[in-house]
C-alpha positions in Angstrom: 125.7 69.1 108.6 123.2 69.4 105.8 119.9 71.1 106.7 116.6 69.4 106.1 114.2 71.2 103.8 110.5 72.0 104.3 108.0 70.1 102.1 105.1 71.7 100.3 102.7 70.9 103.1 105.0 72.7 105.6 105.3 75.7 103.2 101.5 75.9 103.0 101.2 75.7 106.8 103.6 78.7 107.1 101.5 80.4 104.5 98.5 80.0 106.8 100.4 82.1 109.4 100.8 84.8 106.8 97.0 84.6 106.2 96.4 85.1 109.9 98.8 88.1 110.0 97.1 89.7 106.9 93.6 89.1 108.4 94.4 91.1 111.5 96.3 93.8 109.7 93.6 94.5 107.2 91.1 94.8 110.0 93.1 97.4 111.8 94.5 99.4 108.9 91.4 99.3 106.6 88.2 98.5 108.4 89.0 100.6 111.5 90.2 103.4 109.2 86.8 103.6 107.5 84.9 103.3 110.9 86.9 106.3 112.3 86.3 108.5 109.3 82.7 107.5 108.3 80.8 106.1 111.3 82.7 108.0 114.0 83.1 111.2 111.8 86.7 111.7 113.0 89.4 113.5 111.0 90.9 111.3 108.3 94.4 112.4 109.5 93.8 110.4 112.8 93.7 106.9 111.4 96.4 107.9 108.9 98.7 108.9 111.8 98.0 105.7 113.6 98.8 103.6 110.6 102.0 105.6 110.1 102.8 105.0 113.8 102.4 101.2 113.4 104.9 101.4 110.5 107.3 103.4 112.6 107.2 100.8 115.3 108.3 98.2 112.7 111.8 99.7 112.9 112.1 97.1 115.6 112.1 94.3 113.1 115.9 94.1 113.1 115.9 93.6 116.9 113.2 90.9 116.7 115.1 89.2 113.9 118.3 89.2 116.0 116.4 87.7 118.9 115.1 84.9 116.7 118.7 84.2 115.6 119.9 84.0 119.2 116.9 82.1 120.7 115.9 78.5 120.9 113.9 78.6 117.7 111.7 81.0 115.8 108.4 79.4 116.6 108.1 80.9 120.1 108.6 84.4 118.7 106.0 83.8 116.0 103.4 82.8 118.6 104.4 85.6 120.9 104.2 88.2 118.1 100.8 86.9 117.0 99.6 87.1 120.6 100.7 90.8 120.8 99.1 91.4 117.3 95.8 89.8 118.3 95.6 91.8 121.6 96.5 95.0 119.8 93.6 94.5 117.4 91.2 94.0 120.2 92.5 97.1 122.0 92.4 99.1 118.7 88.7 98.2 118.2 87.8 99.3 121.8 89.9 102.5 121.4 88.0 103.3 118.2 84.7 103.0 120.0 86.0 105.1 122.9 87.1 107.9 120.5 83.4 108.9 120.0 82.7 109.5 123.7 86.1 110.1 125.3 88.4 111.3 122.5 91.6 111.8 124.6 91.3 108.4 126.2 90.5 106.8 122.9 93.5 108.3 121.1 95.9 107.3 123.9 94.5 103.8 123.8 94.8 103.8 120.0 98.5 104.8 120.2 99.1 101.9 122.5 97.1 99.5 120.4 98.8 100.4 117.1 102.2 100.2 118.8 101.2 96.6 119.8 100.1 95.9 116.2 103.4 97.2 114.8 105.4 95.2 117.4 103.3 92.0 116.8 103.7 92.2 113.0 107.5 92.8 113.4 108.0 89.8 115.8 105.8 87.3 114.0 106.4 88.4 110.4 110.2 88.7 110.7 110.6 85.4 112.5 108.3 83.7 110.0 110.3 85.0 107.0 113.5 83.9 108.7 112.1 80.4 109.2 111.1 80.2 105.5 114.6 81.3 104.5 116.3 78.7 106.6 113.9 75.8 106.0 113.0 76.0 102.3 115.3 74.5 99.6 116.7 77.0 97.1 114.7 75.5 94.2 111.5 76.0 96.0 112.0 79.5 97.2 110.2 81.3 94.3 107.1 79.1 94.9 107.4 79.5 98.7 107.4 83.3 98.4 104.4 83.1 96.0 102.5 80.8 98.3 103.2 82.9 101.4 102.1 86.2 99.8 99.1 84.7 97.9 97.8 83.2 101.1 98.3 86.6 102.9 96.2 88.3 100.3 93.6 85.5 100.6 93.5 86.2 104.3 93.0 89.9 103.7 90.3 89.4 101.1 88.5 86.7 103.2 88.5 88.8 106.4 87.5 92.0 104.5 84.5 90.2 103.0 83.3 88.3 106.1 83.9 91.2 108.6 82.1 93.6 106.2 79.0 91.4 106.2 79.1 90.9 110.0 79.5 94.6 110.6 76.2 95.5 108.9 74.2 97.1 110.5 77.0 98.9 112.3 77.2 99.2 116.1 80.0 99.8 118.5 79.3 96.4 120.2 79.3 94.6 116.9 82.6 96.2 116.0 84.3 95.0 119.2 82.8 91.5 118.8 83.9 91.1 115.2 87.4 92.4 115.9 87.8 90.1 118.9 86.5 87.1 116.8 88.9 87.8 113.9 91.9 88.2 116.3 91.1 85.0 118.3 90.5 83.0 115.1 93.8 84.2 113.6 95.7 83.3 116.7 94.2 79.8 116.8 95.0 79.3 113.1 98.6 80.4 113.8 99.0 77.9 116.7 97.7 75.0 114.6 99.7 75.9 111.5 103.1 76.5 113.2 103.0 73.6 115.6 105.8 71.2 114.9 106.9 72.7 111.6 110.3 74.0 112.8 111.1 70.8 114.6 110.6 68.8 111.4 113.6 70.7 109.8 115.7 71.3 112.9 119.4 70.2 112.9 122.2 70.5 115.3 123.6 74.0 115.5 126.6 74.8 113.4 129.7 76.6 114.8 128.6 79.7 113.0 125.2 79.5 114.7 126.7 79.0 118.1 128.9 82.1 117.6 125.9 84.1 116.5 124.2 83.4 119.8 127.1 85.2 121.6 126.8 88.4 119.6 125.1 91.5 121.0 122.5 93.2 118.8 124.8 96.1 118.1 127.7 93.8 117.1 125.4 91.8 114.8 124.0 95.0 113.2 127.5 96.3 112.6 128.6 93.0 111.0 125.5 93.1 108.9 126.2 96.6 107.6 129.8 95.8 106.8 128.6 93.4 104.1 128.3 95.0 100.7 125.5 92.7 99.6 123.5 93.4 102.7 123.9 97.2 102.3 123.0 97.1 98.6 119.9 95.0 99.1 118.7 97.2 102.0 118.9 100.2 99.6 117.2 98.3 96.8 114.3 97.2 99.2 113.8 100.8 100.3 113.8 102.4 96.8 111.7 99.7 95.1 109.1 99.6 97.9 108.9 103.4 97.9 107.9 103.2 94.2 105.6 100.2 94.9 103.6 102.0 97.6 103.5 105.5 96.2 100.5 104.9 94.0 98.4 103.2 96.8 96.6 106.4 98.0 96.2 108.2 94.6 94.9 105.5 92.2 91.3 105.6 93.3 91.2 109.4 93.5 92.7 109.4 89.9 89.8 107.2 88.8 87.2 109.4 90.5 88.6 112.9 89.7 89.9 112.3 86.1 87.6 109.5 84.8 84.5 110.3 86.9 84.3 106.8 88.5 81.8 106.4 91.3 82.9 105.1 94.7 81.7 101.6 93.7 83.5 101.6 90.4 86.7 102.9 91.9 86.5 100.2 94.5 86.1 97.6 91.8 89.1 99.1 90.1 91.2 98.2 93.2 89.9 94.7 92.7 91.4 94.6 89.2 94.7 95.8 90.6 94.8 93.1 93.3 93.7 90.5 90.8 96.7 91.4 88.6 99.0 91.2 91.7 97.7 87.7 92.4 98.2 86.5 88.8 101.7 88.0 88.8 102.7 86.3 92.0 101.3 82.9 90.9 103.2 83.2 87.6 106.5 83.8 89.4 105.9 80.8 91.7 105.0 78.4 88.8 107.8 79.6 86.5 110.4 79.6 89.2 109.5 76.0 90.1 109.5 74.7 86.6 112.6 76.4 85.3 116.0 75.0 86.1 119.2 76.7 86.8 120.3 79.4 89.3 117.2 80.6 91.0 118.9 83.7 92.4 119.7 84.9 88.9 116.2 84.0 87.7 114.6 86.0 90.5 116.9 89.0 89.8 115.8 88.9 86.2 112.1 88.7 87.3 112.6 91.7 89.6 114.1 93.8 86.7 111.2 92.8 84.4 108.7 93.6 87.1 110.2 97.0 87.8 110.4 98.0 84.1 106.9 96.7 83.4 105.6 98.6 86.4 107.2 101.8 85.1 105.7 101.2 81.6 102.3 100.6 83.1 102.6 103.9 85.1 103.5 105.8 81.9 100.5 104.4 80.1 98.4 105.2 83.1 99.7 108.8 83.0 98.8 109.0 79.3 95.3 107.6 79.9 94.3 110.7 81.7 94.7 112.7 78.5 93.1 110.0 76.3 89.9 109.4 78.3 87.4 108.0 77.7 88.8 106.1 74.7 91.5 104.4 76.7 89.9 102.0 79.2 91.4 102.1 82.7 90.7 98.6 84.0 93.2 96.7 81.7 95.9 99.3 82.5 95.4 98.9 86.3 95.4 95.1 85.9 98.7 95.2 84.0 100.1 97.5 86.7 99.0 95.0 89.4 100.5 92.1 87.4 103.8 93.8 87.1 103.8 94.8 90.8 103.0 91.2 91.7 106.0 89.8 89.7 108.3 92.4 91.2 107.1 92.0 94.8 107.1 88.2 95.1 110.5 88.0 93.2 112.0 90.5 95.7 110.7 88.4 98.6 112.2 85.2 97.0 115.5 86.9 96.5 115.4 88.2 100.0 115.0 84.7 101.3 118.0 83.6 99.2 120.3 86.5 100.3 119.2 86.0 103.9 121.2 82.8 104.1 124.2 84.0 102.1 127.4 82.9 103.7 125.8 80.3 105.9 126.2 82.3 109.2 122.8 81.8 110.8 121.9 85.4 110.6 118.7 85.1 108.6 116.7 86.8 111.3 118.6 90.1 111.6 118.9 90.3 107.8 115.1 89.8 107.3 114.6 92.3 110.2 116.7 95.1 108.6 115.1 94.5 105.2 111.7 94.4 106.7 112.4 97.7 108.5 113.5 99.3 105.3 110.3 98.1 103.6 108.1 99.5 106.5 109.8 102.9 106.2 109.3 102.9 102.5 105.6 102.0 102.8 105.1 104.8 105.3 106.9 107.4 103.2 105.6 106.1 99.9 101.9 106.7 100.6 102.7 110.1 102.1 105.0 111.2 99.2 102.5 110.1 96.6 99.6 112.0 98.2 101.8 115.1 99.0 103.2 115.0 95.5 99.7 115.0 94.1 98.7 118.0 96.3 101.8 119.9 95.0 101.3 119.2 91.3 97.6 120.1 91.6 98.6 123.4 93.0 101.2 124.2 90.3 99.7 122.6 87.2 96.7 123.8 85.3 94.8 120.5 84.9 94.1 117.3 86.9 95.4 114.9 84.2 98.7 116.9 84.2 99.0 116.7 88.0 98.4 113.0 88.1 100.7 112.3 85.1 103.6 114.1 86.8 103.3 112.0 89.9 102.9 108.7 87.9 106.0 109.7 85.8 108.1 110.3 89.0 107.0 106.9 90.3 107.9 105.3 86.9 111.4 106.8 87.1 111.9 105.5 90.6 110.8 102.0 89.4 113.3 102.1 86.6 116.1 103.2 89.0 115.2 100.2 91.3 115.4 97.9 88.3 118.8 99.2 87.3 120.0 98.9 90.9 118.7 95.3 91.0 121.1 94.4 88.1 124.1 94.8 90.4 122.7 92.7 93.2 124.3 89.4 94.0 127.4 89.9 91.7 130.3 87.7 92.5 132.3 90.5 94.2 129.4 91.3 96.6 128.6 87.7 97.3 132.3 86.9 97.7 132.6 89.6 100.3 129.9 87.9 102.4 131.6 84.6 102.3 135.0 86.1 103.0 133.6 88.0 106.0 131.9 84.8 107.2 135.1 82.8 106.9 137.2 85.5 108.6 134.8 85.7 111.5 134.6 81.9 111.9 138.3 81.5 112.0 138.7 84.3 114.5 136.1 82.7 116.7 137.9 79.3 116.4 141.2 80.9 117.3 139.8 82.5 120.4 
């Protein structure tokens, strides 16, 4: 039976859920991070460890994805995950306040809170991506990926701006009230946005979907890893996201230490980067919708272009440290963001396409494993970038040389990810998925 596809309004409604997720996440990983370090005068390693812990918990994405494949729809898990995420944000705010007067109690509460945040993001985010993969027509997937991620960034920017104003002047009570308000608002938005969307594209379960409901998590994971396409894409996601996240923690220090930017100017520089990311994502969505032909091949080409362009921007950024102040930093950072945006949203679009390869109703576990690989890469990327900078500063004679060495390594990783992307989705890999699906289906029918 052919599957109904989601219209543009339905895609935007799912994008609102992404906005809600982004709103809570930025509050807990950015705002509370600053409060712990500045207002509470706590060691910077404490919020960094809590954020790393929330990424570690996201290794559970594959299990949540499998549960969404086996359940009676993905909507209940999205709502359940957002509930955990919202409660986790409220507990995290209270834990942050407690750290100033009862450090041991506050840290224990923080560990619990960030575990809830990681679990909530895993359950809601994985199920949401799986729902997008199953309900969006192939020709709309580039635009759907762009809409979802642009709306997530809008949620992040909106929450950061509004909560920043509401938190001045700072007080512990105001922090808890703002966090509770953001969490409650995000949960209500999720309920209103998701209600009825999945039912509008629901169809009778296929024999493959019925069989999938009988598989245990271990069996489903083993079947996933036997597929060449699934393995290759998992490796690609990890390598590419490692390169993507490695410059997150060192770009603003680069601007301050090498170019002498003030805190305000370096913060504005981050705005240039995110502006470039938005433009790149929107460009992929528009071009992917307007161009005809095989969307999978087009997305793969966009990924390769984004990876190579990101590498080139990093090389120019490395050179800028030696050419200061003649070489302006803002256009280079905008170009880096633009290339990153093209790569990131194209990768998400291709992920949505590959998630349904073979038609075996396993979008959830595929999105879960790839999401877990992304979470590990983000956790390691930030650490490796910062640790690499510490090492190069120790062994090299100048700051520009130290930063250039780190940026050069990131550029090489990006090129490697682009080359790896060229082999994704070849006929032999895709064929293995369909052959595995056919073999499994016939075996189930015979039994």
